MITITOR-437838 format. One line per 3 residues: their letters; for each residue x, y, z of C-alpha. Coordinates in Angstrom, 3 decimals, decimal comma. Example, Ala and Ser with C-alpha at 12.3 -4.5 7.8 and 13.67 -1.06 7.14 Angstrom:
AS) 12,300/-4,500/7,800 | 13,670/-1,060/7,140 $
// end
This chain:
XXX) 96,527/88,349/114,654 | 97,002/87,913/110,848 | 94,762/86,045/109,115 $
XXX) 96,666/83,011/106,898 | 93,041/82,422/104,799 | 89,392/82,803/104,899 $
XXX) 87,267/79,974/105,118 | 83,355/80,682/104,775 | 80,070/78,813/103,544 $
XXX) 79,284/75,401/103,677 | 82,871/73,971/102,892 | 84,092/75,317/106,436 $
XXX) 81,061/74,329/108,436 | 81,289/70,649/107,006 | 85,041/70,243/107,129 $
XXX) 84,740/71,321/110,878 | 81,679/69,544/111,496 | 82,952/65,928/110,160 $
XXX) 86,587/66,396/111,675 | 85,123/67,041/114,779 | 82,411/64,267/114,783 $
XXX) 85,497/61,669/113,518 | 87,469/62,741/116,968 | 84,440/62,110/119,009 $
XXX) 84,672/65,507/120,046 | 81,622/67,550/121,337 | 81,200/71,402/120,249 $
XXX) 82,527/72,669/123,721 | 85,444/70,380/123,684 | 86,913/71,290/120,500 $
XXX) 85,562/74,979/121,468 | 87,842/74,806/124,574 | 91,007/73,307/122,468 $
XXX) 90,661/75,954/120,297 | 90,472/78,746/122,809 | 86,804/80,464/121,908 $
XXX) 83,656/80,047/123,380 | 81,287/77,499/122,608 | 78,947/79,462/121,498 $
XXX) 80,761/81,246/118,941 | 82,072/77,701/117,637 | 78,218/76,356/117,400 $
XXX) 77,547/79,815/115,338 | 80,638/79,082/112,998 | 79,303/74,989/112,515 $
XXX) 76,126/76,442/112,457 | 76,683/79,147/109,567 | 75,995/82,270/111,541 $
XXX) 79,490/82,971/112,050 | 82,470/83,375/108,916 | 85,359/83,859/110,572 $
XXX) 88,644/84,428/109,590 | 91,039/81,295/110,254 | 93,942/83,118/112,287 $
XXX) 97,400/80,944/112,203 | 97,375/79,936/116,010 | 93,568/78,848/115,437 $
XXX) 94,628/76,898/112,134 | 97,592/75,284/114,052 | 95,955/74,339/116,715 $
XXX) 93,153/72,518/114,032 | 96,186/70,744/111,951 | 97,327/69,227/115,280 $
XXX) 93,934/68,092/116,094 | 92,926/66,540/113,390 | 96,187/65,618/111,778 $
XXX) 96,641/67,895/108,895 | 99,174/70,192/107,565 | 98,932/73,799/107,429 $
XXX) 98,859/73,780/103,769 | 95,949/70,752/103,893 | 94,044/73,439/105,887 $
XXX) 94,841/76,594/103,776 | 93,879/74,643/99,870 | 90,461/75,231/101,505 $
XXX) 90,896/78,594/100,642 | 91,282/77,393/96,830 | 88,100/75,941/96,872 $
XXX) 85,805/78,263/98,523 | 87,089/80,553/96,049 | 86,620/78,493/93,025 $
// end
């Protein structure tokens, strides 16, 4: 897999948590949709894991939350700024 972006820190955690809650999804539900373990997703949201965001996952996130891949990728700029 090729990472399209590295999203870390509070921006990723806050962003995922807010979008997930706006869609009324539990951590377990979103983890299942993304094809990852619920424990792993929980660690991401709680800041214990700093994952690379892979293309397939980015596409799923964009689809779930009605975003473009560019909007997801733009978070990288915010993290580096």
